[in-house]
N, C-alpha and C positions, 0 to 999 in steps of 0.2 A: 504493499499499499504506500509506503514512503517513497519507493522508487517511481511509482505511478504518479504520485503528487509532484515529485521533482520534475518528471518528464513534462507534465501538464503545465507547470509554471514556466519551465523553459520555453515551451511552445507559445505560451501567451506572450512572453517577452519578444520572441522572434516575429510574432504576428502583429506587433504593436506599431510597426512602421519605422522603427529606428534603423538607420542605415548600418550602424556598427553597434551591435549589442555586446561586444566584448567576449571574453572567455567565460561562458556560463556553463560549460560542459565539464569543468575540472572535477576531480574526485578528491574529497577531503583526505583520503588515505595517502595521497601523493603530495600534500601541501608542503611537507618538509623538504622534499627535493624540488618541487616546482611551486614557488611562492604564489599564492592565489591573488587574483585581481579583486578589487572591491566588488565588482559585479559577481564574481564567483562566490565570495563570502556571503553577499547579500541573498543570492538565490538559494544557497544552501541553508541559511538561517530561516528564510521565509518558508522553505519547504519542509525542513526537518526540526527546527528548534523554536520557532515562534509559537509560544503557548496559545495564541489566539486561533491558530489553524484556519485562517481565512479561506473560504472556498476558492478553488482555483478559477471558477468562473465569476467570482465577485467583481462587481463593477469597479471597485476601488482597490483591488489587489495591487495594481501596478504603482499606485501612490505609495503604498507601504514598501514596495520594492525600491522605488526611487529614493525614499528617505533612508532605507537600509544602505543603499549605495553611497549616499552622502555621509552617513556615519562611518562606513568602512574606508571612505576616501580621506577622512579627516581624523576622527577620533581613533578609528581602528588602527591607524599606523603607529600610534603610541604603544600599543600592546606589544609590538615587536622590539621595543627598546627598554623593556623592563629591567635589563641588566645594568642600566646606567643610573647615575645619581638622580635624585628626585628633580633637580633643576633642569634636567634634560628630558623629562617626561612631558608629553604635550597633550594631556587630557583636557577635555572641555571643562570649563568652570562649573556650568550647570547642565545637567543632562537628565533630569527627573523624567521617568517614564520611557525613555528611549530604549529600544531593543527589549521591551518587555511585552507581556501579553495584553497590555492596555490598548484601548483604541487611540488612534492618532491624536484625538483632542486632548488626551492626557499627556502627550509628549511635550517636553519643555519647548516653548516657542512656536507651537503649532496651534493654529485656529482653523476650524472647519465650519462649513455651513451648518446651521442648525438642522436637526432631524425634522422631517415633515411632521407637522402637528404639534411642535414645541413652540413655546413663546420666545421670540428672538430677544426679548428683554431679560430672559433668565440669565443667571450667571453662566459664563461660558464653560465652566468646568463641572456642571452639575450632572452631566451624563457622559457616557463612554461610547464613542462611535468611530466610524471610519468614513464619514461623509467627505465631500470634496474639500481638499485643503485650500484655504484662501490666504493664509498668512504663514510665512516661515521667518520668524524673528529671533535671531540669536546674536545680537550685538555684544561686543566686548566679552567674548566667551572663550577666548584662547583656542580658537579654531584654526588649524593649519591644514594646508593641502588645497587641491583644486576642487571646484564645484563640478561634479560629474554631469555629463550631458543628460542623464536620466531625470534630473531635477527639472530641467526645462522641457523635456519631452513628455513627462507624465503628470506634472503638477500644473496643467494648463489653466486651472481656475485661480491661480495665484493672483491676489490683489496686491500683496506686499511682500517683498523679499528684502530682508534687512540682515546683512552679514557684516555690518560696519564694525570698525575697531577690532579687527582680528588679524590673522596672518594668512588670509586666503591667497593662493597662488593661481597659476594657470591663466587662461584667457576667458573672455566673455564669448561663448560659442554663438554661432549663427542661429542655433535653435532657440535663442531667447525670443525670436520672432513668433514663436508658438504661443507666448503668453499674452493673448489678445485682451485679457481682463486686467493685466498688471497696471497698477496706478502709482506705486511707490517702489523705487529701486534704489536701495542704499548699500553701496559697496565701498564707501570711503574708508581710508586708513587701512589699506591692505597692501598686497604686493602683486596685484594683477597686472599682467603685461598684454601686449598685442594691441590690435585696433578695436575700436568700437564698431561692431558689424553693421552693415547696411540694414540688416533685418531688424534692427531696433525700431525702424520706422513702421514695422508691423504691430508694434505694441501700441495700438491706436488710442488706448485709454490712459496712457502714461501721463502722470501729472507732475511727478518729481523724480529726477534722476540725479544722484550724487555719487560719483565715483572719484572724488578728489583724493589726492595724496596716494596715488598708486604709481605704476610705471607704464601707463597706457601710452601708445605711440601711434604714428601714422596721422591721417587727417580726420577732421570731423566729417562724418557722413552727411551728405545732402538730404538723406531720408529723415533727418531730425525735423525738417520742415513739415513733415506729414503729422507730427505730433501736436495737433492744434490745441490740446488741453494742457500742454506743459506750462507750469508756473515757475518751476525751479530747474536750472541746470547748474550742477556744481562739478567742475572738472579741473579745479586748480591743482597745482603741484603734480603734474604729469610730464610726459615728454611728447605731447601733441604738437604737430607741426602743420605746415601749409598755411593757407589763408583762413581768416574767419569768414565762413560762408554767408554772404549777405542775403541771398534769396531765401536760404533755409531759416536762418534765425530771425530775419526781418519780417517773416510771415507769422511769427508766433505772437498773436495779438494778446494772449493771456499771460505771457511771460512776465514774471515779477522779479526774479533773481537770476543773474547770469555771472558765474564765476569762471573765468577762463585764465586767471592769472598764473604766473610761474610755469609757463610752457615755452614752446619754441615757435609760436605763431609769427608769420611774416606778413608783408603786405600792409594795406591800409585798414583803418577802422571803418567799417561800413556806416554810412550815414543813417541807415535804417535803425541801427541799434539805439542811437540817441533820441530816436523819435518813436520807439515803441510806447504805446499808450499807458501800459500798466507797469512798466519796468521801473522799479524803485531802487534796485542795487545792481550796479555794473562794474565788474572788475576785470580788466584786460591788462593789467600792469604786469611788469616783469616778463615781457616777451621781447620780440625783435620787430615790433611794428614800426612802420615808417609813414611818411606823408603828414598831412595836416590833421588837426582835430576837426571833425566834421561840424558843420553848422547845425544848429538846432532850429527846426522849422516851426515847431509849435511847442508850447509849454506842456510838460508831462508831470509825472509824479516822482521823478528821479530824486533820491535822497542821498545816494552815495555813488560817487564817480571816481574810480581809480584808473588813471591812464599813465601812471608814473613808470619809470625805469624801462622806457622804450627808446626809440630813435626818432621821435616825433619832431617835426620841424614847423616853421611858420609861426603865426601869431596865435595868441590865445583869443579865440572867437568871442566877441561881446555877446553873441546870441546865447552863450551859456547861461546868461542871466534869466532866460526864460524858464529855467528849471527852478522855480520859485521855492520849492521844498528842499532844495539841496542843503544837506547838513555837513557833508564831508567831501572835499574836492582835493584830489592829489594829482598833481601834474609834474612832480619833481623828477630830476634826473632824465631829462630829454634835451632837446636842442632848440627849444622855443626862443623866439626873438621878439623884439618889440616891447611896448609898454604894457604894464599891468592895466587891463581895461577898468576904467572907473565904473563901467556898467555892472561889474560884479557886486557893487554896493547894493544892488537889488536883491541879492541873496541874503535876506534878513534872517533866515534860519541857519545860516552857516555857523558851524561849530569849529571846524578844522579846515585850514587852507594851507596847502603845501605847494609852493612854487620854487623851491630851492634847486640849486645846481642846474640852471638853464643859462641862457644868454640874454636875459631880460635887460631892458634899458629904461631910461627915464626915472621918474620919481615914484614914491609910494603915494597913490591917490588918497587925498585927505578924505574923500567920500567913503572909502572903506572903513576908516576909523569912526566916522560919524554915524554910520548906518548898521554896522555889523555888531550889534550889542551882545549877541550870544557867542561871539568868537572866543574860543578858549585857547587855540593853538594857531599861531601865525608863523610860518617858516618861509623865509625869503633868502636865506644865506646862499653864498656861492654864486651869486649873480654879479660878476665883477664890475659891470657897467651900470648897475643900479645905483643911482645917485640921488642928490637932493637931501632934504632934511627929514627927520622923523616927525610926522605931523603931530602938532599939540593935541589933536582930537584923539590921540591914542588913549588919553585919559578916560574917554567915554567907553572903552572896551572893559567894562566892569567885571566881566567873567574871564578875562585873559589870564592864562596860567603860564603859557610859554611864548616867548618872543625870541626867535632866532634870526639874526640878521648879519652874522659875521661874514667876513671876506666879501664885502661889497665896497661901494665908493660913497657911502653916506657922509654928509657934511653937517655942519651946524653942531648944536649941543644936544645932550639928552634932555628931553622936555621935563620940566619939573612935575608935570602931570602924572609921570610914571609913579611918583610916590604915593598916589592914591589907588594904585592897582592892588588892592589888598589880597587878591587871590593869586598874585604872581608868584611862580615857583622858579622859572628860568628866565633870565635876561642876558642874552649873549649878543653883544654888538662889537666884538673884537675884530681887529684888522679892518678898520674903516678909516675915514678921514675926519672923525668927530673931534671936537674941541670943547672948550668951555669947562665949567665946573661940574663936579659930581652932585646931582640933585639929592635932596634928603630922601633916603629910603628906609629910614628907621622904623616906619610903621608897617613894613612888609614882612609880617611875621611868618609867612609861608615860603619866603624866598630861600632857595637852596643852592642855586648856582647863579653867580654874578660874574660876568666876564666882560671887562671893558678895556683890556690891554690892546696894544697895537694901534693906538690912536694918539691924539695930542691933548687928551683930557688932562686937566691940572687940578690941583687943590689938595686939601686934607680930608681924609676920611674921618668923619666925626665919630666920637665915642658911641653915640646912640646907635649909629649904623653897625659898629663893631659888636655891639651887644647882641646882634642877630646871630653871631656865631654860637651863642649859648642856646639859641632857640631853634634855628633852622638852617642857617647858612653853612653849607659844607664846602663849597668851592668859591673862592673869591680871587680872581686874577686881574692885575692891573699893571700899569707901567710904573712900578715902584722900585725898580732895581737901580743900582748905581749910587754914586755919592751925591748926585744932584737930581733925584728922580722927579718926574713930572707930578707924581702923586705920592703923598706921604700917607703911608697905611700901616697901622700897627697890627692889623688882623687879616691881611691878605694871605691866602694860602700858596699863591704863586706870584712872584714879582718878575716882570719882564723888562 
């Protein structure tokens, strides 16, 4: 009877439509000389060891087989290393119910459809069944190894697949396109390699895909444009290359979050991205993108825009001011030229503005200081031709915590209004052409870093300011070296 059961299950697997079912004909008696495949272990367990003894013609038998393959592809490998120290064993953290006679609903991380006739509002673990698997969720569970093709071939009613924060290897197989009902795919923080298959476009109900921090390569498939329900694409920190596909991504009218940073993308930034109606976070920084920053044709809901650390050229487009909800704008480490547009003063929700290490010219627009009352971080350092004075309106930036403007060509004196920026933590204007006295900063009890060296600022640092070293001030550098220094300072941590 056992051999008949084994034969019938093997035949079910062969008849399932998989092109490669693997070695499912192995004999357990030969496992010592011929190490078995996960498929071999799974079929033997299902036929001979599974206490549930699911009927060989059961509608959901192959789901149980697919999950057994997954187990032996990941957890099962650890059984072969039991001679090593505990630190080298790779067992799952949680595996309640797995490989027992319990129904799939009782296996850790598995959710199934409710049984016909039961109340969907009932607790999801009140019964024991093998209905259609809709969720496979095992994040941060010390899982190692590749996802076997059987998962994608036999769990076709999956709504969510979450294996994030593990050590999953292998590739995303083309068979992922069989998951027509998949809505959420979370594979981030693993070691998955290879390309994103074109068949991802067949997952027509997909709403969120996050495979960030892996080793994915090749180009983005144009089939992403078929996923009109997508609201989130997270693919940062991979090795993706080629261009950012304008037609595909620009057609995703429901897209809210797009993270493509820290890859190897080339070419220009598609104008369509900055004009997606629902997009509120866009990160394409840390790539090799060239060309100019696209114009914004109409105001959207963009709140975060990271274009930094590329090879962008040209001017900062004043039309960025149409993104009235923008809270964080990072354009640093490019090759941008021209003046800082005064139109950016319309971004009254701006909290963070990073324009450092470009080739910007002209002066700091006083309109920025007068209008951006929520700004907490302003970085303009490393723009050698940025000149003019620090506007006195800087005193209106009541939330300002960090002002970094070193290695520019700023002139004039440090405005006395700086002394009223009570939340200030960093003030770095070193290596400019500033002159005049040191303003009173004795009330800035959160100030930790004060750098004013490399200028022609003169005067004596008052005792009240030095008292800050007992409260918050950790770093204070100034031109106080030599027998006749520009600044007399008893509390500086570095004299230049």
